[in-house]
C-alpha positions as CSV (number, residue, x, y, z in Angstrom):
1,M,152.6,-2.8,40.0
2,V,154.6,-4.8,37.5
3,P,158.0,-5.6,38.8
4,D,161.0,-4.5,36.7
5,G,162.2,-7.1,34.3
6,A,158.8,-9.0,34.3
7,P,158.0,-10.4,30.9
8,H,155.2,-8.5,29.1
9,D,153.6,-11.6,27.5
10,T,152.8,-13.4,30.8
11,D,150.5,-12.9,33.7
12,V,152.0,-11.2,36.8
13,L,150.8,-11.7,40.3
14,S,150.6,-8.7,42.7
15,I,150.2,-9.4,46.4
16,S,148.6,-6.7,48.6
17,G,148.1,-7.8,52.3
18,P,146.2,-11.0,52.5
19,V,144.5,-10.6,49.1
20,M,146.1,-12.0,46.0
21,T,145.1,-10.3,42.8
22,T,145.9,-11.4,39.3
23,I,146.8,-8.6,36.9
24,R,146.7,-9.4,33.2
25,V,149.1,-7.4,31.2
26,T,147.7,-6.6,27.8
27,R,149.4,-8.7,25.2
28,T,150.3,-7.3,21.8
29,P,148.5,-9.5,19.3
30,R,150.6,-11.4,16.9
31,I,149.8,-10.6,13.2
32,P,150.3,-13.8,11.2
33,P,152.5,-13.3,8.1
34,V,149.5,-14.1,5.8
35,A,147.7,-11.0,7.1
36,L,150.4,-8.9,5.4
37,E,149.7,-10.5,2.0
38,D,147.2,-9.7,-0.7
39,T,143.6,-10.6,-0.2
40,A,143.7,-13.1,-3.0
41,L,146.6,-15.0,-1.4
42,R,144.9,-15.1,2.0
43,S,142.0,-17.1,0.3
44,L,144.4,-19.8,-0.8
45,A,144.2,-21.7,2.4
46,P,141.4,-20.7,4.9
47,P,143.0,-21.1,8.3
48,D,139.8,-22.5,9.9
49,G,139.1,-24.9,7.1
50,T,136.0,-23.1,6.0
51,D,135.0,-21.8,2.6
52,Q,136.6,-24.7,0.8
53,D,134.7,-23.8,-2.4
54,A,136.2,-20.4,-2.7
55,I,137.6,-19.6,-6.1
56,R,141.4,-19.3,-5.8
57,L,141.9,-16.6,-8.3
58,A,144.1,-13.4,-8.5
59,L,144.0,-10.9,-11.3
60,I,146.2,-8.0,-12.2
61,D,143.9,-5.1,-11.8
62,P,143.8,-2.7,-13.5
63,P,144.9,-4.8,-16.5
64,A,148.5,-4.3,-17.8
65,A,148.9,-4.2,-21.6
66,H,152.4,-5.7,-21.8
67,T,152.4,-8.4,-19.1
68,T,152.9,-12.1,-19.9
69,L,150.0,-13.2,-17.7
70,D,146.9,-11.5,-16.4
71,G,146.7,-13.5,-13.2
72,A,146.6,-17.0,-11.6
73,W,144.0,-19.6,-10.9
74,W,144.4,-22.6,-8.7
75,P,141.7,-25.3,-9.4
76,R,141.0,-28.2,-7.1
77,T,140.8,-30.9,-9.8
78,R,141.8,-31.5,-13.4
79,D,138.1,-31.7,-14.4
80,L,137.2,-28.6,-16.5
81,T,133.5,-29.5,-16.4
82,R,133.6,-29.1,-12.6
83,E,136.1,-26.3,-12.4
84,L,135.2,-23.9,-15.2
85,P,131.6,-23.0,-14.2
86,P,132.5,-21.4,-10.8
87,L,135.5,-19.7,-12.4
88,V,133.4,-18.1,-15.2
89,Q,130.8,-17.0,-12.6
90,E,133.5,-15.5,-10.4
91,L,135.0,-13.6,-13.3
92,H,131.6,-12.3,-14.3
93,R,131.2,-11.1,-10.7
94,R,134.4,-9.2,-11.1
95,G,133.2,-7.6,-14.4
96,V,134.9,-10.0,-16.9
97,R,132.6,-11.8,-19.3
98,V,133.8,-15.1,-20.8
99,T,132.4,-16.9,-23.9
100,R,135.4,-19.0,-25.0
101,V,138.1,-21.0,-23.2
102,T,141.2,-22.5,-24.7
103,Y,143.5,-24.9,-22.9
104,N,146.3,-27.5,-23.4
105,P,144.9,-31.0,-23.0
106,D,148.2,-32.2,-21.3
107,L,147.0,-30.7,-18.0
108,W,143.3,-31.6,-18.1
109,E,141.0,-34.5,-18.3
110,A,138.8,-34.8,-21.4
111,A,136.2,-32.0,-21.6
112,P,133.2,-31.3,-23.9
113,R,133.3,-28.8,-26.7
114,R,130.5,-26.8,-25.0
115,L,129.8,-26.2,-21.3
116,E,127.0,-24.4,-19.6
117,A,128.3,-21.8,-17.1
118,D,126.9,-18.6,-15.6
119,G,123.6,-19.0,-17.4
120,R,125.1,-19.4,-20.9
121,V,127.0,-21.8,-23.1
122,I,130.8,-21.5,-23.1
123,R,132.8,-22.8,-26.0
124,L,135.8,-24.9,-25.2
125,G,138.7,-25.8,-27.4
126,W,142.1,-27.4,-26.7
127,F,145.3,-26.6,-28.6
128,R,148.6,-28.3,-27.9
129,G,150.5,-25.2,-29.2
130,I,149.8,-23.2,-26.1
131,D,151.6,-23.5,-22.8
132,R,150.1,-26.4,-20.8
133,H,149.8,-24.2,-17.7
134,L,147.9,-21.5,-19.5
135,L,144.2,-21.0,-19.6
136,N,143.0,-18.5,-22.2
137,L,139.6,-16.9,-21.8
138,T,138.1,-14.5,-24.3
139,G,134.8,-12.8,-24.9
140,D,135.0,-9.7,-22.7
141,S,134.7,-6.4,-24.6
142,N,136.9,-4.5,-22.2
143,R,139.7,-6.8,-21.2
144,G,139.7,-8.8,-24.4
145,R,141.9,-11.9,-23.9
146,L,142.6,-13.1,-20.3
147,D,145.7,-15.3,-19.8
148,L,145.7,-17.1,-16.5
149,L,148.5,-19.2,-15.0
150,V,147.0,-22.5,-14.0
151,V,148.6,-23.7,-10.7
152,P,148.3,-27.5,-10.7
153,P,145.6,-28.8,-8.2
154,E,148.1,-30.9,-6.3
155,T,150.4,-28.0,-5.6
156,T,151.1,-27.2,-1.9
157,V,150.1,-23.9,-0.4
158,A,153.8,-23.1,0.1
159,A,154.4,-23.4,-3.6
160,A,151.1,-21.8,-4.7
161,R,151.7,-18.5,-2.9
162,P,154.9,-17.6,-4.7
163,A,153.3,-18.7,-8.0
164,F,150.4,-16.3,-7.4
165,S,152.8,-13.5,-6.5
166,A,154.9,-14.0,-9.6
167,A,151.8,-14.3,-12.0
168,T,150.4,-11.0,-10.7
169,D,153.8,-9.3,-10.9
170,R,153.6,-6.7,-13.7
171,A,157.3,-7.2,-14.3
172,N,157.0,-11.0,-14.9
173,R,158.1,-12.1,-18.4
174,R,158.2,-15.8,-17.8
175,T,155.8,-18.2,-19.5
176,P,153.5,-20.2,-17.2
177,T,155.5,-23.4,-17.3
178,A,158.8,-21.6,-16.9
179,L,157.4,-19.8,-13.9
180,L,156.2,-22.9,-12.2
181,D,159.4,-24.8,-13.1
182,S,161.5,-22.1,-11.4
183,L,159.4,-22.8,-8.2
184,G,159.4,-26.6,-8.6
185,A,155.6,-26.5,-8.9
186,A,155.0,-27.7,-12.5
187,G,152.7,-30.7,-12.4
188,P,152.8,-33.9,-14.5
189,R,151.2,-34.2,-17.9
190,V,147.9,-36.0,-18.2
191,P,148.2,-38.7,-20.9
192,R,145.0,-39.0,-23.0
193,P,144.9,-41.4,-25.9
194,R,143.1,-40.1,-28.9
195,S,142.6,-41.2,-32.4
196,S,144.3,-39.2,-35.1
197,A,141.0,-38.2,-36.7
198,A,139.5,-37.1,-33.4
199,E,142.7,-35.1,-32.5
200,L,142.7,-33.4,-35.9
201,E,139.0,-32.4,-35.6
202,T,139.5,-31.0,-32.1
203,E,142.7,-29.1,-33.1
204,Q,140.8,-27.5,-35.9
205,A,137.9,-26.6,-33.6
206,A,140.3,-25.0,-31.1
207,A,142.0,-22.9,-33.8
208,W,139.3,-20.3,-33.6
209,D,140.9,-18.8,-30.5
210,S,144.5,-18.7,-31.9
211,E,143.6,-17.1,-35.2
212,G,144.1,-13.4,-34.9
213,G,144.9,-13.7,-31.2
214,H,148.2,-13.6,-29.3
215,L,149.6,-16.8,-27.9
216,H,152.6,-14.8,-26.5
217,R,152.7,-11.2,-25.6
């Protein structure tokens, strides 16, 4: 018998004659706060350190027509040649096909014009006119254009979680950089010297994705 006033989260000893028996009171398991969050947020930081290659991605699903963003992505580096292939493959697994990617070079290291991913060649183009924390992916016949908030690789888990929550909020109307600035999570620019001729050529090559598209919703 458990004495009155005994704590319910500790072991209680009951003495019956010369025999001492330990009675373990069933503890109510603690549910960590992360268990109450969305599945995508739980994957941001595996508690046991496993699955470090998991794609840290959250999408608004089903898509919303008038949102500023379609979701958030948290890459581990600023190297698109390393980060894009698994992202494209994960999007394909979720039913989103990607053939073109547009980005702002201020956030990324230099990348090629074409990149093999998911068994096909993806076209890349950079354009300084778009938000530097935005990744624009096109080519899917159902979703059309996909605008993802890019959470800088060096962002802490504590800052990444609210960024993911805000980016997947259908009521969000902030641009990617404004959203991250409000959380103090905007990363530094990546300086990349380029010749004026090379810059002009790449700007023109990137224009294909801005023509007829929507840079802002």
